N, C-alpha and C positions, 0 to 999 in steps of 0.2 A: 504494500500500500504506500502511496506517495503521501508524505507528511509535510504539511505546510504550516508554519507557525509565523504569526504576525504580532509584533509588539507595537503598541501605539501609546502616544501621550497626547491627550487633548485632541483626538482625532487624527493627529499626524502620525504617519508610519515612521517608526524609528529603526525597525529591523524586520527583515523578511527572510525566512529560511525555507528552502524546498529541498527535501531529501528522500532517498530510497527509490524503489521501483514500484510500479503499479501492480505488476503480476497479472495483467489483463491478457497478455499473449506471450508467445515465445520471444526470447531475446532477439531484437532486430525486427520484430513484427508486432510489437506492443503499441497499439494505436493511442492508448491513454498516455503512456510515457512519451511517445513522439509528439503528441499535442501539447502536453505540458512543457516539454523541452523546447519546442518551437516558440511558444509564447514567452517563456522565461528568457531564452537566448535573445530573442528580439528586444525584450525590455532591457537586458544587460547591455546589448549593443547601443541602444539609444541612450541609456544612462552613461555609458562609457564615453560616447561621443559628445554628449551635451552637458553632462553633470558630473564629470570625474572629480571635480573639486568639492562636490557636495556629498557623494556617496563612495563608500569603499565596497568593492565587488570581489567576491571569491567564488571560483568555479572549480570543482573537482568532479570526479566520477560520482554520479548520483547525488550531488550536493551543490547547492547554490545558496550563497548568503549575500544579502544586501544590507549594509549598515549605513544609516543616514546620519551624517555629521551636522547638517544644517536643516533641521526639520521644518523650518519656516520657509524654505525655498518652494514656492508654489508650483513651479514648473516640474520639479522633481516629484512633488507630491501628486501632481496630476498623472505623471507617468506611472507611479506606483499604484495609484487607484485604478488606472486602466488595467494594469497587470492583475490586480486582485479581482476585478470584475471578470476578466477573461478566465482566470483560474476557477472562480466560483461557477462560471458557466459550464466548464468542463466537469466540475464536481457534481453539478446538478444532473448532468447526463450520465455520469459514471460514479454514483455515490459510494459504491462498495470498494472503490480503488483509490480514492483521495480523501484525506482527512485534513480539515483546516481548523487550527486552534488560534484563537484571538486572545490577546492579553493586554490589558490596560496597565501601564506602568507610570510612575510619577515623573 
């Protein structure tokens, strides 16, 4: 199952972690993993090109972490909200393969 955790403070996304595999299909044929990966990599590319001074990005096998150092940056927050909406949409279609945890922090 893909695990997505989001930490927010006053609605602003501070950290987003996507990890593990969906297990929907065989390796290389897993549509859920492919969809989540495509969405996440697209967001990482946009953040890297437009907001590299605002976010720290980490990418490893089956692991993506976005840490936001300037949570008041509206453009970065818009990109992150788009990412969350897309991930939520995939979760609604494949609820047994994606789990999203949301945490409010100070």
